[in-house]
N, C-alpha and C positions, 0 to 999 in steps of 0.2 A: 504494500500500500504506500502511495506517495513516492514511488520510485521513478515516475515519469515514463514508464513503459507504455507501449501501445495499448495494453489492456487496462491501463490505469488512468482514467480521466481525472481522478483526484490529484494526480501528480502534476497536472497542468496549472493548479491554483496554488498561490502562496497562502500561508496562514494569514488571517486578517488582523489578529491582535495577539498580545502577549509575547513572552520571550521567544516562543517558537516562530514568531514572525521576524525575528532578528532585530527588533527595535530595542533601544536602550530602555530600561525600566522607567526613566523619568520623561520619556518622549511619547506623546500621544500619536497614534497613527494618523496619517493624512490620507486624502483621497488616493494618492499615488500608491500608498502602502496597502490599501484595502481593496484593490481591484478583485472583484469576484463577480463575473458577469451573470452567474446563475441567481445570486441573491439580489444584488443591487438592481439589475435590469428587470427582474420580475416585479419588484416593488415599484420601480419607476414606470414601467410600462403599464401595469395594471390591466393588460388585455391579452387575449389568446391569439395564436396564429390563425389566420384566414380559414377558419372552419376545418382545421386539420389537413390543409393542403399538403401534398408531398413535395419536398424540396430535395433535389439532387445536388449535393455539394461535390465538386470535382476540384481537388487541390492536392498537389504533391507533398505539402507540408503536413505530416501526420499530426503534429500537435495542434496546428491551426484547424485542420479538418475535423478532428475529434472535439475540439473546443466549440467550433461552430455548430456541429451536429448536436452537441449537448445543449447549447444555448437555444437552438431552434426547438428541440424537443421539450425543453423546459417551458417554452412559450406556446405550446399547443400545436406545433407543426409536426408532421411526420417527416423525418429526415433520413437520407442515406448519404454516406460519405464514400467516395471512391477516389483512390490516389492518382489515377491518370485517365485521360480521355479515351484511350484505346479500350481499357477495361469497361468504362461507362458505356461505350458504344457496343461492346461485345455483350454486355448484360442488359442492354436497353429494354428489351421486351419484358424483363422481370422487374424493372425499376418503376415504370409508369409515372414519371415526374409531372407535376403541374407547373413547375418552374425550375430552372437550372441556375445555380450559383457556381461560377468557375473562375479560376485564376488563368491568366493568359500565358503565363510562363510555365508551361508543362514540361515534364521530363521526357515522356515517351512520345507524346503527340503535342505539337504546338497548340496553344490555346485558341488561336485564330482558326486553325484547321478543325479543331473540335467544335467550335461555334458554327462553322460552315457546315459540318456534318449534321449537327443538331438541326440546323435550319432546313437542310434537305429532308430530314426525317419528318419534322413537323414545323413548318414555317410560322405557325401561330404560337408556338411555345415560347414564353418569355425567358430570355437569358439575361442574367445579371452578372456582371463582371466585378469581381472583388480582387484587386491586383496591387502589386507593388511596382508595376510598370510605370516609370516616370512619365508624366504628361498625360496619362490616360484620363484623368479627371477633367482635363481641358477640352476633350473632344466635343465637337458640336453635336446637336441632336441628329443632324443629317449624316454626319460621319458614323455615329453609333448605329443609326438605322441601316445605313448601307452595309454595315458589318453584321447586321442581325442581332444587335445588342440593345436591349431595352434600357438598361441603366448601368452606370459605371461608378463603383465605389473604390476609393483609393485607401490602401492600408497604410498606417494602422487604422483599423476599422472601429467605427462607433456602432456597437451592436444594435442600439435602438434605431439608428439610421437604416441599418439593414432590415430590421423588422418592418419599419414603415415603408421602405422601398418595396419589399416583397408584397405587402398588403396592397400598395398602390398598383403594381404591375398586374396583380391578379384581379383587381377590381376593374382595370381598364378593358 
């Protein structure tokens, strides 16, 4: 428990208070010290994910993928995480996503190629990009649309912004 392994989502979170958080006894924790997306976001959001819609998360970063999957599930979404686009496409028929959240910088399959393949399978399926790619947040709506991308969020990610974005693209 808490070892950060792939099977241990708890290892992704730091303790939020006390000596186990690594804070001096005389210093109160700040917002930076107490990051816990499962607790703070559920209190702040106060809402559930778009009627249990299924979100497919495609991201090569195992920690981020599991953290995002856990956040989404804790907010009422059904979520699947796959580490690469090739696997997502291979398992597509069993996944049945209502929306896809993907990183553009894939390991096995370039994120742009993955988005293009998703658009060939279902041109109406919303794709949200959540990326570290510099400048992606500055793309115009026309540029995003031409790529088949509904929205772009730049990491580091604001989880509530993702939650709101997913609700908006599914409502459209």
